[in-house]
C-alpha positions in Angstrom: 199.3 56.6 137.9 196.6 58.5 136.6 193.8 59.2 138.9 191.4 61.4 137.4 188.2 62.9 138.2 187.2 63.2 134.6 183.5 63.3 134.5 182.6 59.9 135.9 186.0 58.4 136.6 187.4 58.9 140.1 191.0 59.8 140.3 191.6 57.0 142.8 189.9 54.6 140.4 192.2 55.6 137.6 195.2 55.1 139.8 194.2 51.6 140.6 193.2 50.9 137.1 195.0 52.9 134.7 197.2 54.2 137.3 198.7 51.4 135.8 198.7 52.5 132.3 197.6 55.9 131.6 197.6 57.8 134.7 196.4 61.2 134.0 193.2 60.7 132.4 190.9 63.6 132.3 191.5 65.1 135.6 189.3 67.8 136.9 190.9 71.2 136.8 192.1 72.6 140.0 194.2 75.4 138.6 193.1 78.7 137.2 195.0 79.1 134.0 194.6 76.7 131.2 196.7 76.3 128.2 199.2 74.0 126.7 202.9 74.3 127.3 205.2 75.6 124.7 207.8 73.1 123.5 210.6 74.6 125.5 212.2 77.2 127.4 210.0 79.6 129.1 212.0 79.3 132.3 214.6 81.9 132.9 218.1 81.3 134.3 218.8 83.0 137.5 222.0 83.6 139.5 221.9 81.6 142.7 221.7 84.7 144.8 219.5 86.8 142.6 215.8 87.0 142.0 214.1 83.9 140.5 211.3 83.7 137.9 210.0 80.7 136.1 207.0 80.4 133.7 205.4 77.0 134.0 203.3 75.0 131.6 200.1 76.5 132.9 201.4 79.8 131.7 201.8 81.0 135.3 205.0 82.8 136.2 206.4 82.4 139.7 208.6 85.3 140.9 210.7 85.1 144.1 213.3 87.4 145.6 215.8 84.6 145.5 216.4 81.2 144.0 214.3 78.6 145.9 216.2 76.7 148.6 213.4 74.8 150.3 211.9 72.9 147.4 209.1 70.4 147.8 208.4 68.2 144.8 206.5 65.1 143.5 209.0 62.2 144.0 209.7 61.7 140.3 210.4 65.4 139.8 212.7 65.5 142.9 214.6 62.5 141.3 215.0 64.4 138.0 216.3 67.5 139.7 218.6 65.4 141.8 220.3 64.1 138.6 221.0 67.7 137.8 222.4 68.5 141.2 219.4 70.2 142.7 218.3 68.9 146.1 214.7 69.0 147.3 213.8 69.1 151.0 210.5 67.2 150.8 208.6 64.9 148.5 205.1 63.5 148.0 204.1 60.5 145.9 205.5 57.0 145.7 208.8 57.2 147.6 209.3 53.9 149.4 207.9 50.4 148.8 206.0 48.4 151.5 209.4 46.9 152.3 211.0 50.2 152.9 213.1 50.3 149.8 213.2 53.3 147.5 210.3 53.3 145.0 211.3 53.2 141.3 210.2 56.8 141.0 212.7 57.9 143.7 215.6 57.4 141.3 219.0 57.9 142.9 217.7 60.0 145.8 218.6 59.0 149.3 215.0 58.7 150.6 216.2 58.4 154.2 217.2 62.0 154.0 213.9 63.3 152.7 210.8 64.5 154.4 208.0 62.4 152.9 204.7 64.2 153.0 202.8 61.3 151.6 203.7 58.0 150.0 200.4 57.2 148.3 197.6 58.8 146.3 195.6 61.1 148.5 198.3 61.4 151.2 199.8 64.9 151.7 200.7 66.0 155.2 200.0 69.8 155.1 201.4 70.3 158.6 204.7 68.8 157.6 204.7 70.8 154.5 204.3 74.0 156.4 207.1 73.1 158.7 209.5 72.9 155.8 208.9 76.6 155.1 208.6 75.8 151.4 209.7 78.3 148.8 208.1 76.4 145.9 206.2 73.2 145.1 207.0 71.4 141.8 205.1 68.6 140.2 203.9 67.3 136.8 200.5 67.6 135.2 198.6 64.9 133.3 195.9 67.0 131.8 195.6 70.4 130.0 193.6 71.9 132.8 196.5 72.6 135.1 195.8 69.9 137.7 198.9 69.4 139.9 199.8 65.7 140.1 199.4 64.1 143.5 198.3 67.3 145.2 195.0 66.2 146.9 191.9 68.1 145.7 190.7 68.5 149.2 193.9 70.2 150.3 194.8 72.1 147.2 193.8 75.5 148.6 195.7 75.1 151.9 198.8 73.9 150.0 198.6 76.8 147.6 198.5 79.3 150.4 201.9 78.1 151.8 204.0 78.5 148.6 203.7 79.1 144.9 203.7 76.0 142.6 205.3 75.1 139.3 203.6 72.5 137.0 205.5 70.7 134.2 203.1 69.2 131.6 203.5 65.5 130.7 200.3 65.4 128.7 199.8 64.8 125.0 203.4 65.5 123.8 206.6 63.7 123.2 209.0 63.1 126.1 211.6 65.4 124.6 209.4 68.4 125.5 209.1 67.8 129.2 212.7 66.7 129.3 213.7 70.2 128.0 211.3 71.9 130.4 212.9 70.0 133.3 216.3 71.0 132.0 215.1 74.7 131.9 213.8 74.4 135.4 217.0 72.8 136.8 219.1 75.5 135.1 217.0 78.2 136.6 217.5 76.6 140.0 221.2 76.9 139.7 222.2 73.6 138.2 225.4 73.4 136.2 224.0 72.3 132.8 227.5 72.3 131.3 228.8 69.7 133.7 230.2 66.6 132.0 227.7 64.3 133.8 224.8 66.4 132.4 226.0 66.9 128.8 227.2 63.2 128.5 223.7 62.0 129.6 222.1 64.1 126.9 224.5 62.7 124.3 223.7 59.2 125.5 220.0 59.9 125.2 220.4 61.1 121.6 222.5 58.0 120.7 219.9 55.7 122.3 217.1 57.5 120.3 219.1 56.8 117.1 219.5 53.2 118.1 215.8 52.8 118.7 214.9 54.4 115.4 217.3 52.0 113.6 215.9 49.0 115.5 212.3 50.0 114.7 213.2 50.5 111.0 214.8 47.1 110.8 211.9 45.3 112.5 208.7 47.1 111.3 206.8 43.9 111.6 207.4 43.5 115.3 204.2 44.6 117.2 204.7 46.1 120.6 202.0 46.3 123.3 202.1 48.6 126.4 200.3 47.0 129.3 199.7 47.2 133.0 198.3 44.6 135.4 195.9 44.7 138.3 194.3 41.8 140.0 191.0 42.1 138.1 192.0 43.8 134.9 194.7 44.2 132.2 195.2 47.6 130.7 196.4 48.2 127.2 197.7 51.7 126.6 197.4 53.6 123.4 200.3 55.8 122.3 198.2 59.0 122.3 198.7 61.2 125.4 201.6 59.3 126.9 204.9 61.1 126.6 207.0 58.0 126.3 204.8 56.1 123.8 204.2 59.1 121.6 208.0 59.5 121.3 208.7 55.8 120.7 206.0 55.8 118.0 207.5 58.9 116.4 210.8 56.9 116.2 209.0 54.2 114.2 208.0 51.6 116.8 204.9 49.7 115.7 202.4 49.7 118.6 199.2 48.0 119.3 196.6 50.8 119.2 193.2 50.2 120.9 190.5 52.1 119.1 189.3 55.4 120.6 186.0 53.8 121.5 187.7 51.1 123.5 189.7 53.7 125.4 186.7 55.9 126.3 186.3 54.5 129.8 190.0 55.0 130.4 189.9 58.7 129.7 191.4 58.1 126.3 194.6 56.6 127.8 193.9 52.9 127.8 191.5 50.0 127.3 190.5 47.8 130.2 190.4 44.0 129.5 189.3 41.1 131.7 192.1 38.5 132.1 189.9 36.2 130.0 190.3 38.6 127.1 194.0 39.5 127.6 194.8 37.9 124.2 192.5 40.3 122.3 195.6 41.9 120.7 198.5 40.2 119.0 201.9 41.4 120.2 205.4 40.3 119.8 206.9 42.4 122.6 205.0 43.5 125.7 206.1 46.5 127.8 204.8 46.3 131.3 204.2 49.1 133.8 207.1 49.1 136.4 205.3 51.2 139.0 204.7 49.8 142.5 200.9 50.3 142.0 200.9 47.7 139.2 201.4 43.9 139.5 204.8 43.0 138.0 205.1 40.3 135.3 206.9 37.8 137.6 203.9 38.0 140.0 201.2 37.5 137.4 199.7 34.1 137.8 196.8 34.3 135.4 196.9 31.3 133.0 195.8 33.5 130.1 198.8 35.7 130.6 201.2 32.8 130.6 199.8 31.6 127.3 200.5 34.9 125.4 203.1 34.3 122.7 205.3 37.2 123.8 205.3 35.9 127.4 206.1 32.4 126.3 209.0 33.7 124.2 210.3 35.8 127.1 209.8 39.0 125.1 208.4 41.1 128.0 210.2 44.3 129.2 209.6 47.0 131.7 208.0 50.3 130.9 208.0 53.5 133.0 204.7 55.3 132.4 205.9 58.1 134.7 209.5 58.5 133.6 212.0 60.5 135.7 212.5 63.5 133.5 216.3 63.6 133.3 218.2 62.5 130.3 220.2 60.0 132.4 217.1 58.2 133.5 215.5 58.2 130.1 218.4 56.6 128.3 217.5 53.1 129.7 213.9 53.4 128.5 215.1 53.8 124.9 217.9 51.3 125.2 215.7 48.6 126.7 213.1 48.9 123.9 215.8 49.1 121.2 217.4 45.9 122.6 214.1 44.1 122.8 213.3 45.0 119.1 216.8 43.9 118.0 216.4 40.5 119.6 212.6 40.0 119.1 211.2 37.2 117.0 207.9 37.4 115.3 205.6 35.3 117.5 202.1 36.8 117.0 
C-alpha cells in the first residue's frame, strides 16, 4: 500500500490509510535520477553466462559481469518473475499472513523456501540481506521521483551499498506498460519468453481485455467504485495514477471519480470517507482492495456498508491495487471485472 512521505503525509500513514487504496502517494524521493519510464523495452537481453545490463525506469543502467543469480525483490516482483521461470533468493514486503499462509502478493512462490527480509512496512533486515550476497535488488516505484517501494528510508544507503537496484514504475500509466517492462526484465534475466506457458498467458490477457472492453461497452450505465476499508475510514480510489484502474477506464469501464480536491489528502490517489458517509457515491459494482493490510468485505461489520445497494445486491468483487506483473496473474483481474459487469444490475 502506499506509504508516502509526500509533504505532510507519512508513508506509514498512507499504508494504513490508502495503503488500502492508492499506495504510492507522493513519496519522498530517495533516488538520484528522476524521470518517467518509457513505455517499453529499455532492458537488454543477455545470455545466461554473459554480461548483463538493464536500464530501469529511473533511467539508471545496471551493468554486471554476469546475469544476476542472487536476486532479492519486493514480494510481488518476485512472484511475477517466478511466473516467468526466474527464481529469487530473498524477498521483502507482504509475504505471509498472520496465520502463516502465503500473502496474496506472494503469488505461486513457495514462501517456505524464501529468505524473508521483512514482512511488513518498515521491516528490512540488512544483515540477512548482506548474507545473501545479493547481485541485484528489484522493486516497484509508486512515484516519479525514483523511490524504491518497501525499501526503508532509514536503511536505503546501507542497502544501496550492498548491491545495485532496479526500479519498475507502476505510477501514472496503464498496466500494460509495467507488464511489458517486467517481461523485458525477465527476458534479460534468462527467462524463456517463447515458452508455451508464457505466450499462452499473454494471449489469455489479450482475450480477457477484449472481453472487458465488450462488457463495458454493453453496460455503460453500470457505475464501478474502487474501495478499500480500514477500521476508521473507507477509501475511494480515483482512476488517475493507479495502473489497473487507468487501464480499465481506457477499456471503457465507468468509474466513480472523486474530485481532485477530495483526493488531495490522499496524495491524489483516493478520498477518505468516514463510515457514516460511505454512501457518498452511487455505485452498482464495488471493487475492494484484496491486500492483507485492508479489511476484507466479509469482515466489514459497519451498518452503513451493509446498506449500500451494491453490497445488498452481492455485486462486490476483489481488486488488486498492487497486481503481480505477469500476464498470468493479471488475466483474473480483467476476467473478474468483465464477469461482474456482464452480470451486474443497475442498483444505484
